[in-house]
C-alpha positions as CSV (number, residue, x, y, z in Angstrom):
1,M,105.7,83.8,166.1
2,S,102.4,83.6,163.8
3,N,100.0,86.6,163.8
4,V,98.0,84.7,165.4
5,E,100.4,84.0,168.1
6,K,101.2,87.7,168.7
7,T,97.9,89.2,169.9
8,M,96.0,88.1,173.2
9,I,93.0,89.4,174.7
10,I,94.8,89.7,179.1
11,E,91.3,90.1,181.2
12,L,91.3,93.5,182.2
13,T,90.9,93.6,186.1
14,T,89.9,96.6,188.3
15,H,94.2,96.6,189.2
16,A,95.0,97.5,185.5
17,F,92.1,99.5,185.4
18,E,93.9,101.5,188.0
19,A,97.4,101.3,186.4
20,L,96.3,102.6,183.3
21,L,94.8,105.3,184.6
22,K,97.9,105.9,186.1
23,G,99.9,106.0,182.7
24,I,101.2,102.6,184.0
25,A,101.1,99.5,181.9
26,P,100.3,97.1,184.1
27,R,101.5,92.9,183.9
28,N,104.8,94.0,182.8
29,L,103.2,95.1,179.7
30,R,104.5,98.2,177.9
31,L,101.7,101.1,176.8
32,V,101.7,102.4,173.2
33,Q,104.0,105.3,172.7
34,D,103.2,107.9,170.3
35,S,99.5,107.4,170.6
36,A,96.9,106.6,174.0
37,I,94.9,103.2,174.1
38,A,91.8,105.7,175.4
39,P,91.4,108.8,176.2
40,P,91.2,109.0,180.5
41,E,87.8,110.3,180.3
42,I,86.9,107.0,178.5
43,L,89.3,104.7,180.5
44,E,87.4,106.3,183.8
45,M,83.8,105.2,182.2
46,L,85.0,101.7,181.1
47,N,86.5,101.1,184.5
48,R,83.0,102.2,186.3
49,L,81.4,100.0,183.5
50,A,83.6,96.5,184.0
51,T,82.8,97.3,187.7
52,E,79.3,97.2,187.4
53,I,79.1,94.3,184.9
54,S,81.7,92.0,187.1
55,A,79.1,92.0,189.6
56,E,77.2,90.0,188.0
57,F,79.6,88.7,185.2
58,S,83.0,88.2,184.4
59,P,85.1,88.3,182.5
60,S,83.9,92.2,181.7
61,A,86.7,93.4,179.7
62,W,90.3,92.8,177.9
63,M,93.0,94.3,177.2
64,I,94.4,93.4,173.4
65,V,98.5,93.0,173.5
66,E,100.5,93.3,170.4
67,D,103.9,91.6,171.6
68,G,103.8,93.0,174.6
69,E,102.1,96.1,173.8
70,I,98.8,97.1,174.8
71,V,97.1,98.4,171.7
72,G,93.7,98.7,172.7
73,L,90.9,97.2,174.7
74,C,87.4,95.4,174.3
75,S,84.5,95.0,176.8
76,I,81.5,93.9,177.3
77,V,78.9,97.2,177.7
78,R,75.8,96.3,179.0
79,V,74.8,93.7,181.6
80,P,74.4,90.1,179.4
81,Q,70.8,89.0,179.1
82,D,69.8,85.7,178.0
83,G,73.7,84.9,176.7
84,N,74.0,87.9,175.0
85,I,77.2,89.8,175.3
86,H,77.1,92.8,173.8
87,I,80.9,93.7,173.0
88,G,82.7,97.5,171.9
89,Y,86.4,98.1,171.4
90,G,88.8,100.2,170.4
91,I,92.6,100.6,169.5
92,A,95.0,103.5,169.9
93,P,95.2,105.0,166.4
94,S,99.1,104.6,165.9
95,R,98.5,100.9,165.8
96,R,94.9,100.5,163.4
97,G,94.9,98.7,160.4
98,R,97.4,96.2,161.2
99,G,94.7,93.1,162.0
100,C,95.0,92.9,165.4
101,T,91.7,94.0,166.4
102,A,90.6,91.3,163.9
103,R,93.0,88.9,165.7
104,A,91.3,90.0,169.4
105,I,87.6,89.7,168.0
106,G,88.7,86.2,167.0
107,Q,89.7,85.8,170.0
108,L,86.8,86.7,171.9
109,L,84.7,84.5,170.0
110,A,86.8,81.7,171.0
111,W,86.3,82.6,174.1
112,G,82.3,83.1,173.8
113,R,82.1,79.3,172.1
114,S,84.2,78.2,175.4
115,D,81.8,79.8,178.0
116,P,78.6,77.9,178.3
117,R,76.8,81.1,179.8
118,V,77.5,82.8,176.0
119,A,75.4,82.9,173.1
120,L,75.5,85.3,171.4
121,I,78.0,88.0,171.3
122,S,76.3,91.5,169.2
123,A,78.3,94.8,168.4
124,E,78.0,97.8,166.5
125,T,79.5,100.0,164.3
126,G,79.0,103.9,162.9
127,V,77.6,103.1,159.2
128,A,80.7,105.4,158.7
129,N,83.0,103.1,160.2
130,I,84.3,100.2,157.5
131,A,87.3,99.6,159.1
132,S,85.3,98.0,162.2
133,Q,82.3,96.5,160.2
134,R,85.2,94.6,158.1
135,V,86.9,93.2,161.4
136,L,83.6,92.2,162.5
137,E,83.0,90.4,158.8
138,R,86.0,88.6,159.0
139,N,85.3,87.0,162.6
140,G,81.8,86.3,161.1
141,F,79.3,88.8,162.4
142,I,76.1,88.7,160.3
143,R,74.6,92.6,159.8
144,A,71.3,91.9,162.3
145,G,70.0,95.7,161.8
146,E,70.4,98.9,162.3
147,R,69.8,102.1,164.4
148,I,70.1,105.8,165.5
149,D,71.6,106.7,168.3
150,A,71.6,109.8,169.8
151,E,75.2,110.4,170.4
152,D,76.4,108.3,167.7
153,G,74.7,108.5,165.4
154,P,73.6,105.9,162.7
155,L,75.0,102.3,163.7
156,I,74.8,98.7,161.9
157,C,73.9,96.2,164.5
158,W,76.2,92.8,164.6
159,E,75.7,89.4,166.1
160,A,77.8,85.9,166.0
161,I,76.3,83.1,167.3
162,T,79.1,81.3,169.3
163,V,76.4,78.3,170.7
């Protein structure tokens, strides 16, 4: 099986979020054993966000799955406007540097290109987060600017046109 086939994104439903919050892998998948995909407070925040967004736009969150193991999450982080989908993503620390994030974002772009509601996918990375910047660059995102966030500090803004 090629690397492209072994990484996939699977919609993260309310039921799946509930399972993850209990430390259970949904859908006959496995959890990463040596590091969490996200702390409980982040999972709770993402669940609330997905619930809010999915009232207007669905799907709104995905599990990043590699060889049957949930290695990370990707989600829309605010209600889409004018076809702009703004995403965030994260991978379990022990699974970073293996290319699964780049493959998952590639699949998310393919989904966006096939969905007529999506015109643009945007993301932000910390200025010092070179690995995340490379993930976006490998998938054809271009730098669209920079901004300072009160919590996260200096960020690079990225965009990929899907139409």
